C-alpha positions as CSV (number, residue, x, y, z in Angstrom):
1,M,-18.8,-43.5,108.2
2,E,-17.8,-40.2,106.9
3,V,-19.7,-38.6,103.9
4,V,-17.5,-36.7,101.5
5,P,-19.3,-33.9,99.6
6,V,-18.8,-34.0,95.8
7,P,-18.1,-30.7,94.2
8,R,-21.0,-29.6,92.1
9,F,-18.8,-28.9,89.0
10,A,-17.6,-32.5,89.0
11,L,-21.1,-33.8,88.3
12,F,-21.6,-31.6,85.3
13,S,-18.1,-31.6,83.8
14,P,-18.8,-34.5,81.4
15,I,-22.0,-32.9,80.2
16,A,-20.3,-29.5,79.9
17,L,-17.4,-31.0,78.0
18,L,-19.7,-32.8,75.6
19,T,-21.7,-29.6,75.0
20,L,-18.6,-27.6,74.3
21,S,-17.3,-30.2,71.9
22,V,-20.5,-30.1,69.9
23,L,-20.6,-26.4,69.8
24,A,-17.0,-26.2,68.7
25,A,-17.5,-28.7,65.9
26,T,-20.6,-26.8,64.7
27,T,-18.7,-23.5,64.7
28,I,-15.8,-25.0,62.8
29,Q,-18.1,-26.6,60.2
30,A,-20.0,-23.3,59.8
31,Q,-16.8,-21.4,58.9
32,D,-15.9,-23.7,56.0
33,F,-15.4,-21.7,52.8
34,R,-15.4,-24.6,50.4
35,A,-18.1,-25.4,47.8
36,K,-20.4,-28.3,47.2
37,L,-21.4,-29.7,43.7
38,T,-24.2,-32.2,43.2
39,V,-24.1,-34.0,39.9
40,T,-27.1,-35.8,38.4
41,V,-26.6,-38.1,35.5
42,T,-29.6,-39.1,33.3
43,D,-30.4,-40.7,30.0
44,P,-32.2,-38.8,27.2
45,S,-35.6,-39.7,28.6
46,G,-34.7,-38.4,32.1
47,L,-34.1,-41.7,33.8
48,A,-31.3,-41.9,36.3
49,I,-28.1,-43.6,35.2
50,P,-26.7,-45.5,38.3
51,K,-23.0,-46.3,38.6
52,A,-22.0,-43.7,36.1
53,T,-18.3,-42.8,36.4
54,L,-17.5,-39.2,37.1
55,E,-14.2,-37.3,36.9
56,L,-14.2,-33.7,38.2
57,T,-11.0,-31.9,37.3
58,S,-9.7,-28.6,38.7
59,V,-8.6,-26.4,35.9
60,S,-5.9,-24.6,38.0
61,T,-4.4,-27.7,39.7
62,T,-5.4,-30.5,37.2
63,E,-6.3,-32.5,40.3
64,M,-8.9,-35.1,39.2
65,L,-11.6,-36.3,41.7
66,P,-13.1,-39.6,40.6
67,A,-16.6,-40.7,41.8
68,T,-19.5,-43.0,40.9
69,T,-23.2,-42.0,41.0
70,N,-25.5,-43.8,43.3
71,D,-28.7,-45.8,42.4
72,T,-30.5,-42.5,41.6
73,G,-27.8,-41.2,39.3
74,V,-26.6,-38.6,41.8
75,Y,-23.2,-37.9,43.4
76,T,-22.3,-34.9,45.6
77,Y,-18.7,-33.6,45.8
78,L,-18.1,-32.0,49.1
79,F,-15.4,-29.6,50.3
80,L,-14.3,-28.3,46.9
81,T,-11.8,-25.5,46.7
82,P,-13.4,-22.6,44.9
83,G,-12.3,-22.3,41.3
84,N,-13.0,-23.6,37.8
85,Y,-13.7,-27.2,37.0
86,S,-14.5,-29.6,34.2
87,L,-16.6,-32.7,34.6
88,K,-16.6,-35.9,32.6
89,A,-19.2,-38.6,32.8
90,T,-19.2,-42.1,31.3
91,A,-21.4,-45.1,31.5
92,P,-21.6,-48.3,29.4
93,G,-23.8,-47.9,26.3
94,F,-23.6,-44.1,26.4
95,K,-21.5,-41.5,24.8
96,V,-18.9,-39.7,27.1
97,A,-20.2,-36.3,28.2
98,V,-17.9,-33.5,29.2
99,R,-19.0,-30.2,30.8
100,S,-16.4,-27.4,31.1
101,G,-16.7,-23.9,32.6
102,I,-18.0,-25.0,36.0
103,A,-17.1,-22.0,38.2
104,L,-17.5,-22.6,42.0
105,Q,-17.5,-19.8,44.5
106,S,-16.8,-19.9,48.2
107,Y,-19.8,-21.3,50.3
108,Q,-21.6,-22.2,47.1
109,A,-23.9,-25.3,46.8
110,S,-24.5,-25.9,43.1
111,G,-26.0,-28.6,40.9
112,V,-25.1,-29.9,37.4
113,D,-27.4,-32.1,35.4
114,L,-25.8,-34.2,32.7
115,K,-27.8,-36.1,30.1
116,L,-25.9,-38.9,28.5
117,E,-26.7,-39.7,24.9
118,V,-27.0,-43.3,23.8
119,G,-23.9,-44.4,21.8
120,G,-20.5,-46.0,22.0
121,V,-17.9,-45.2,24.6
122,T,-15.7,-43.8,21.8
123,D,-18.3,-41.1,21.0
124,S,-18.4,-38.0,23.2
125,V,-20.5,-34.9,23.8
126,T,-18.9,-31.7,25.1
127,V,-20.8,-28.9,26.7
128,A,-18.9,-25.7,27.3
129,D,-20.2,-22.9,29.5
130,E,-23.8,-24.1,29.6
131,G,-24.9,-21.1,31.7
132,V,-25.5,-20.4,35.3
133,L,-25.1,-23.2,37.8
134,L,-28.2,-24.2,39.8
135,Q,-28.1,-22.8,43.3
136,T,-29.4,-25.9,45.1
137,E,-29.5,-24.7,48.7
138,T,-30.1,-20.9,48.6
139,A,-32.4,-18.5,46.8
140,D,-29.5,-16.2,46.0
141,G,-29.2,-15.1,42.4
142,L,-32.6,-16.2,41.3
143,P,-33.8,-14.2,38.3
144,G,-37.1,-12.4,38.1
145,P,-39.3,-10.4,40.5
146,I,-40.2,-11.5,44.0
147,I,-44.0,-11.9,44.3
148,G,-45.3,-10.4,47.5
149,A,-48.5,-11.2,49.5
150,A,-50.3,-8.1,48.1
151,T,-49.7,-9.1,44.5
152,M,-50.8,-12.7,45.2
153,Q,-54.1,-11.6,46.8
154,G,-55.0,-9.2,44.0
155,G,-54.1,-11.3,41.0
156,W,-55.4,-14.8,42.0
């Protein structure tokens, strides 16, 4: 019986191929320029409104992205093209809420909190340019001074 040697690279090629695939996928994902927007819908007392209907509309393209909040009143829009958007939220027993002036930048992860007021579906509340969006995943753009260790030790 003749023993045929197996080349060393043949044993590791499936592992190497899998490793390269994972690294390539991670690199491609890390280079994504698009934005992310997390929407939280609550009632006037701050309780979540599950199954609220959302409509995120791009101002420049008029493309409308429909969605429904989960059981905690939250929905996250992923892979949004940077630009200006408006958001409409509806739920049975509540007034329609519209938020305009949502400006998303490249690589930005932001959050919008909408409080729906009790009322009929024919009533609506419009909020325009409510201010700066919440930066939900970075500390960039936070107002105020940074408190260092020396300040903490002396003042507390």
